[in-house]
N, C-alpha and C positions, 0 to 999 in steps of 0.2 A: 674441731678434735681431731686429734691423729687417729687413722685407722690401719690395720694391720690385716694383711691377708697372706696366707701361707699357698704356695701353688706347689701342687705335684707336678712335675713335668716328665715326660716320656719323650728323650730325642727333642725336637723340635713343637711338640705338640703340649698342650697344658690338658690334663686327664682330670683335675681335680683344684677347687679354690676354697680354702676355709678361712671364713672369717674368724678373728682373734678377738675376745674380749679379755681387759686385763686392769687390776687396780693396783696402785701401789700406797702403801700405809706407813706411817713411823710408829705404830701402836697407839696413837691418840687421833687421828682422823685420815682423813684421806689426802695424799699427797699429788698423786697423778693418775689420770684414767687415759685408757686408750680404748676405742669402741664403746659398746654400752655396759651399764653396771646390772647385769642381768641378775634375776633370780635363779638359782639353780640348786643343785644337790652338793653338798661335802664330800660325799662317799669316804674314801681311804684318807683323804686328807686331814679330817677331824682325830685321825687316831692320837695325835699327841693329846689331845685335850679329852678324850676318853680314858685314855691311859691317867692323865691326871686324877681323873675321879676315881678309878679303881684304887691306885696308891694310896690315895688318903684315907679309904676305906679298909684298908689292910691294917694290921696290928705294927706297932712300933718294932716287937721282933721280927716278923716277917720284912719289913721295910729295911731293917740293917742287915740283914742277910743278901739283900739285891744287889747286884753287880751292873755296871752302865752295859754290858751286854744284854743283860735281863732287859733293862729299860729299851734299849734300841730295838729289842725283838718285841717289846710291848705296843710299840709304835708303828711297826713293820708291816709293809704289803711285800711279805717275802717269796723268793721264787720257787720255794719247795727244793733247796739243793740240800746234801745229805747233812750239811753243817748246820742248816735252819731247823731241819727235823731232829737232829740231836741237841740242839739246845732248846727247843719247845719241851721236848721229852723231859730233860732234866730239870728246866722251870719247872713244870707240873710237879715233879717228884719232890721238889724242895717245897713248893707252894702246898703239899699234901693234897694233889688232885691228880684226876689220871684223865686219858683220852675220852673215855664216856663222859666225862663232866662237861666238853666241850660241844656246844651246838652251833658251829659254823656249818658244818657240813664237809663235803668232802669233793675234792677236785684234784686232776692230777698237777704236778709241778710244772711250774710256767716255764722253769728252765728246760729247753727241750732236751739238751744232754742227759739231765735230771732224770726226766721222764721216760727217754730211751733205755736209760740203764735199770731205772725201777722194773718195767716190764719184760726186761731180757731176763732179768732173775725170776720171772714167774712171779713177780709180787703187785699187788694191788695199791692205788693210792689211800690213803688213810687221812683221818682228821687232821693230822699232822702236819699233811703236805698242803693245806688249806692255808693262802696266803695270810688269812687274819687269824690264825692259830695262837699267835703271842698275844695279840690283844684278846682274845677269848680266855686265854688261861688267866690272865688277871682279872677278866670278870668274872670268872666261876671262883676263884681264889677270894675274890671280896665277898660275893654272896655267903660262901662258906664262914667266912670271918664274922660277918653282921647276923647270920641267920636269916637272910634272905631266901626266897624259893630258888632251888637251884635252877631252874629255868629263866634266864633273865633277859630274854628276848622280847617281851611286850613292852610297849610304851608306858604303861603305867606300872611297871615293877619297879620296887623302889631305888635300884641301881640305875635304870635307866631315867627315871625323874631326877635323881641328882646328876646325873650327866646333863642332862638338857638344862638343870638350875646353873650349873657351872659354865657351860657353854653361853647360857644366856649373860653371863656376868662378862665373859670375854669378848664377848660382840656387842655390849651394849644395848641388849634386849631386840637383836636384829633377826633373832630365827623365829620364823613365820609357822612352821608345822614339821611334820617328820612323815617319810615315807618309809618302806621296809629296804633296807641295804640286802647287797648279794649274799650276805652272810646272817640275815636274818634279823639283826639287831635296827635300832631305829636310825636313819638316816636322815639327816638334818638338811631342810630348805633355807636357804638365806642368801642376801645379794653377795655378788662377788667382793664387794667393797668390803663387808662384814667379816668374809674370811681372811681377807688382806688383813683386816685390823686385829683379828685374833692372833693370827701368825707374827704381827709386827708386836704382838705383846710377848708371843714365844721369843723372837729376838732379842727383846729387851730383858726378858726374865733371864736369857741366855748371858749376858753380860751384868747384870745386876742382882739376882738372885744366888746366892751360894748355896742354898740347901742342898742336901745330897738327894730328896725325892720329891721336888717340886717339878713346875713348868719347866725351870732353867735346867735343871738336872736331865729332864727328856730330852731335851734340844740338844744340849751337851754330848748327851749318849747317842743320839743319832747323828751327830757329826763325827762322833769317834769311831762310830762302826758302820759305815753307811753301806757296806756290803751285806752286813747282817740285817740292816732296816730294808734293803731292797735286794740285791742280788749281784751274781758276777758279771752280768751285762745289762744290768737295768740302768737307764740313762739318769734320774733321780739318784742314784747311788753314787755313780761315777761322776756326775755334776759335784755332788757333796763331799767327793773323795779330791776332786783335782781343784777346786773352787772356794773351799772353806765356808760355804754356805748349807744351810740344811734344805734339802730339795725334797717334796715327797708327792709322790702321784697319787691322784685319785681318778676313779673310772670315769670314761666318756671325755677324754681329752682335756682332764683337770690337772692343774700342776700348782703348788705352793712353793714359795721360798724363802726363808727366814735368810736374812742377810745379819749378823749379829754384829759385825764390825762396823755399821753402819744405822744399826738400829732401825732398819727398814724391813718389809715385806712383800712380794710380790703374788698375787692370786690371778692365774690366768686361766682360761678355757677355749677349747676352740669348738666355734658354737655348732659344727658337722658332728662332734662327740669323738672324732678321729685322734687315735693316741698316735698314729703315727707322725703326725704334723707335730706333736706338742714339743719335741725337743726343739727344732727350728724357732716355732714361736717363743719357746724361753730365751734361745740364745739371742735373740732379735730384741726382745725386750730388755733384757741384761744389759746388751751393747749399748742401748739407749740411756738407759738409767742407772748402770750400775757397770761399767766397761771393766773395771780392773777386777771383776770376779769371772770374767768369761774366759774359760780355758782355751791355752794357744792352740792345741790342737783337739779336734772332735773327730770321734771315730764316722768312717762314712756311712757307717752302718743307720746312723740317727739322722744324716743330711742328704742321701742319696737314695736313687732307686733300683733295685736289682732283679734280675729275673731268676728264676728257679734254677739255674746252672752256675750262679754268682756272678753273672756278668752286668755290670753296670751300665744301666741302661738311662737313668735320667738323674735329676736331682728335685730336692726340698728345697726351696728358695722363700725367703720372704719379702714381701712387697709392702713398702709403706704409702700412704696417702696422707700429707700433712695439709 
């Protein structure tokens, strides 16, 4: 079996070696595997499927008023830039909700420039800056529409039971349980191959399902608005923008990619949990399994090591063992 290791090099010295596990699926089963098919957490790569459930619980009138930007935001791990915050605020208003209805917690914008500007204005972060606020806006609206308890975080809450049931269907029953995600809602634990299967079904739905409010519509919205789904400098958003794929990060070194033109999907995780090596891992895997989608130019910020004064002092490189 092929093995992939990502090396972090500073000059001639190797500072870190990160094993990578990956699975490729066509939406029906496993097509290829690199490393091991490990049991791990879905984290934010589950957001398209969580959104699928929330959308289905909204009223027809609510779904009709939603645009593609709204769907992209509902599946986003956004960076808290002003455009993200403005869109979440507007979405909440149209759904009849307010920031106090969100239970995702508060953190500063993950976009450094936006964080500096916020503090320079003498302001503090709010729940709208949370990268999961779009997902939570839809969860809050679904609960209000269906008369569920407003605090939707518990695994036994009817919304979360529905999310689990729907994800079980997308993964052929591969979910083994849940833990607590960073934003407080259930985080599903399942094999990497099951994540690839679910994302393969997302890729197929983008091609085959023309409905305006189903899983295919969510994927097409993420592809249409990658910087809204991610950020101005997020690798997943930039890869989506440049390559015609839908890429979505999850915490601790996870990345899932749907290739709608091929009907394929890739799920990968750096065993170390390092987000820094995730871009090079994705590029190496795509170069092997789908070279036609690899960007011609990749920003050095994703493949190089820099010191604090901006000097390039090393590289992040892939090493294959076949």
